[in-house]
C-alpha positions in Angstrom: 146.4 45.7 70.8 143.6 47.8 69.3 141.5 49.7 71.5 137.9 50.4 70.8 137.1 54.0 70.1 136.2 56.0 73.3 132.8 57.7 72.9 132.9 61.6 73.7 129.5 61.2 75.1 127.4 58.2 76.3 123.5 57.7 76.8 121.9 57.7 80.2 121.9 54.0 80.6 125.5 53.8 80.2 126.3 57.0 82.5 124.2 55.2 85.1 125.7 51.7 84.7 129.2 53.3 85.2 128.3 55.4 88.2 126.5 52.6 89.8 122.9 54.1 89.8 119.8 53.9 87.6 118.6 56.2 84.9 115.6 57.1 87.1 117.9 58.4 89.7 119.9 60.4 87.4 116.7 61.8 86.0 115.6 62.6 89.6 119.1 64.4 89.9 118.1 66.6 87.0 114.6 67.4 88.4 116.0 68.7 91.7 118.8 70.7 90.3 121.7 68.3 91.5 122.9 67.5 88.1 122.6 69.8 85.2 120.7 68.7 82.1 123.3 67.7 79.5 123.3 68.2 75.8 121.1 65.9 73.7 121.9 64.1 70.5 120.1 64.2 67.3 117.8 61.7 68.6 116.9 64.1 71.5 118.2 61.9 74.2 120.6 62.8 76.9 124.3 62.5 76.4 126.6 62.6 79.1 130.3 63.9 78.8 133.3 63.5 81.1 132.5 66.1 83.7 128.9 64.8 84.1 130.3 61.4 84.8 132.7 63.0 87.4 129.7 64.8 88.9 127.7 61.7 89.1 130.5 60.0 91.0 130.9 62.8 93.5 127.2 62.3 94.0 127.2 58.6 94.6 130.2 58.9 96.9 128.5 61.5 99.0 124.9 59.9 99.0 126.7 56.5 99.9 128.1 58.2 103.1 124.6 59.0 104.0 124.6 62.8 103.0 121.2 63.8 101.9 120.6 65.1 98.1 119.6 68.4 99.4 122.8 68.9 101.3 125.0 67.9 98.4 122.8 70.1 96.1 123.6 73.0 98.5 127.2 72.4 98.6 127.4 72.3 94.8 125.7 75.7 94.3 128.1 78.2 93.4 131.1 76.1 94.4 134.3 76.3 92.0 135.4 72.8 92.9 134.9 69.6 94.8 137.1 70.9 97.8 135.2 73.9 98.2 131.9 71.7 97.9 133.2 69.4 100.7 134.3 72.2 102.9 130.7 73.5 102.7 129.5 70.1 103.7 131.7 69.8 106.8 130.3 73.2 108.0 126.7 72.1 107.2 127.1 68.9 108.9 128.7 70.5 112.0 126.0 72.8 112.4 123.3 70.0 112.1 125.4 67.9 114.8 125.2 71.2 117.2 121.5 71.4 116.6 121.0 67.7 117.2 122.9 67.8 120.4 120.6 70.7 121.6 117.7 68.5 120.7 119.0 65.8 122.6 119.6 67.7 125.6 116.2 69.1 125.6 114.7 65.4 125.2 117.1 64.4 128.2 115.5 67.3 130.4 112.1 66.3 129.5 113.0 62.6 130.5 114.8 63.9 133.9 111.3 65.6 134.7 110.3 62.0 135.2 106.4 63.0 134.1 104.7 65.1 131.3 105.6 68.1 133.5 108.6 68.5 131.4 106.5 69.6 128.5 105.4 72.7 130.6 107.8 75.6 130.9 110.0 75.4 133.9 108.1 78.1 135.7 105.0 76.1 135.5 106.6 72.6 136.0 108.4 73.9 138.9 105.3 74.6 140.8 104.2 71.0 140.5 107.3 69.1 140.8 106.7 68.1 144.1 103.3 66.5 143.6 103.3 62.6 144.1 103.2 60.7 140.9 99.6 60.6 139.6 98.6 63.5 141.5 98.4 65.7 138.2 96.0 64.0 135.7 96.3 64.0 132.1 93.4 66.4 131.7 95.0 68.8 134.0 98.1 68.7 132.1 95.9 69.5 128.9 94.6 72.5 130.8 97.9 73.9 131.7 99.3 73.5 128.2 96.2 75.3 126.9 96.6 78.1 129.3 100.2 78.5 128.9 99.5 79.0 125.4 97.3 81.6 126.0 98.4 83.6 129.1 102.0 82.5 129.0 103.8 80.8 131.8 102.9 83.3 134.5 99.1 82.7 133.8 99.7 78.8 133.8 101.6 79.1 137.0 99.0 80.8 138.9 96.4 78.1 137.5 98.8 75.7 138.9 97.7 76.6 142.4 94.5 75.0 141.6 95.8 71.7 140.7 98.0 71.9 143.9 94.9 72.2 146.0 93.1 69.5 144.2 96.0 67.1 144.7 96.6 67.8 148.2 92.8 68.0 149.3 91.0 64.6 148.6 87.7 66.1 149.5 88.1 68.8 146.8 89.3 66.5 144.3 86.2 64.1 144.9 83.9 67.1 144.4 85.8 68.2 141.4 85.4 64.5 139.7 81.6 64.6 140.8 81.0 67.9 139.2 83.1 67.0 136.0 80.9 63.8 135.6 77.7 65.8 136.0 78.9 68.6 133.4 79.7 65.8 130.9 75.8 64.8 131.0 74.8 68.3 129.9 76.2 67.5 126.4 73.4 65.1 125.4 70.7 65.4 128.1 69.8 68.9 128.7 68.5 72.0 126.8 69.6 75.5 127.4 66.5 75.8 129.5 66.8 73.0 131.8 66.5 74.3 135.4 69.2 71.9 136.5 71.9 74.0 134.9 71.1 76.7 137.2 71.4 74.3 140.3 74.7 72.7 138.9 76.2 76.2 138.1 75.6 77.2 142.0 77.4 73.8 143.0 80.3 74.7 140.8 80.6 78.3 142.0 80.6 77.0 145.6 83.5 74.4 144.8 85.5 77.1 142.8 85.2 79.4 145.9 86.0 76.6 148.3 89.1 76.0 146.2 90.1 79.6 146.3 89.8 79.7 150.1 92.0 76.8 150.6 94.7 78.2 148.0 94.5 81.6 150.1 95.0 79.4 153.6 97.6 77.4 152.0 100.0 80.3 151.1 100.4 79.2 147.6 99.5 82.5 146.2 102.5 84.0 148.3 104.9 81.5 147.0 103.8 82.3 143.5 104.4 86.1 144.3 108.2 85.2 145.1 108.4 83.5 141.6 106.9 86.1 139.8 109.2 88.5 141.4 112.3 86.2 140.0 110.6 86.2 136.4 110.5 89.9 136.2 113.6 90.1 134.5 112.3 87.7 131.8 109.0 89.8 131.4 110.6 91.4 128.1 111.2 87.8 126.5 107.5 87.0 127.5 106.2 90.2 125.9 108.2 89.5 122.6 106.4 86.4 122.2 103.3 86.4 120.0 100.2 85.6 122.1 96.7 85.4 121.0 93.7 86.7 122.9 91.5 84.6 125.0 88.6 84.9 122.5 91.1 84.2 119.5 91.9 81.0 121.4 88.7 79.8 122.0 87.8 80.4 118.3 90.6 78.3 117.2 90.3 75.5 119.6 87.9 72.7 118.5 85.5 72.9 121.5 82.4 71.3 120.6 80.1 72.3 123.6 76.2 71.7 123.3 74.1 74.8 123.8 73.2 73.7 127.3 77.1 73.5 128.1 77.6 76.7 126.8 74.8 78.2 128.8 76.0 76.4 131.9 79.5 78.0 131.4 78.1 81.4 131.1 76.0 81.2 134.2 79.0 79.8 136.3 81.2 82.8 135.2 78.1 85.2 136.2 77.9 83.7 139.6 81.7 83.7 140.4 82.0 87.2 139.3 78.6 88.2 141.5 80.2 86.4 144.3 83.5 88.0 144.0 82.0 91.6 143.9 79.9 90.8 147.0 82.6 89.1 148.8 80.3 86.3 149.7 81.1 82.9 151.2 81.1 79.6 149.1 77.6 78.8 150.4 76.1 81.9 148.9 77.2 81.2 145.2 
């Protein structure tokens, strides 16, 4: 039986057909460094030899097993043979499996929290864990996330006292809602010189002072002090974490306050500072 002549090198179409892939895929392998560019013939077209075909078969087998092309390429780099490449792949996949297992555990912990509190650090979430469902509003969570980003878990844990007081004192929550609704109107209906700004700032000051008094009476600060003592051993970890200043954070956050709202916020801070300096009661703000 007369056998046809076996070519020493084949064109890309023949190489693709034999390996069970496409010329486009092979060109992509070349582009990402997974398969070296072969020699070209007199017609300037690629010609693939025996070693190229073996490499293509390796690639196809690994890809069919669900291994990413990036992982295959990494396993080939500097390897002396397929055995070394496979050993590298096994190590890489084991590392990825461990990382995925850690991620699954983290997601499981978030789900176990039963609420978005799992998005906060354990110190902050623990402060609010006993609140009834729905007591912490989405806007409250957003505020805590921002505070934790700027001041760290300790700062957000202190701020959590405010939300505990609001959740456990309906009259304070009602006043908070009323003020928030009125403050929202500042964005469109007032100028920075509107006299109502002064009156509303005084109301906000009185409300915040009443909140502070409630927190003092409830002993929330004392409970926080115990937690802070327990966290002292982790203080070094917090110090090593990069944090931005308050002004840097405000500059980066997309706040879109109107001039009236900015003036209002400034006035509230001034009144609260003055009341704190004088030791006044809520009514004097």
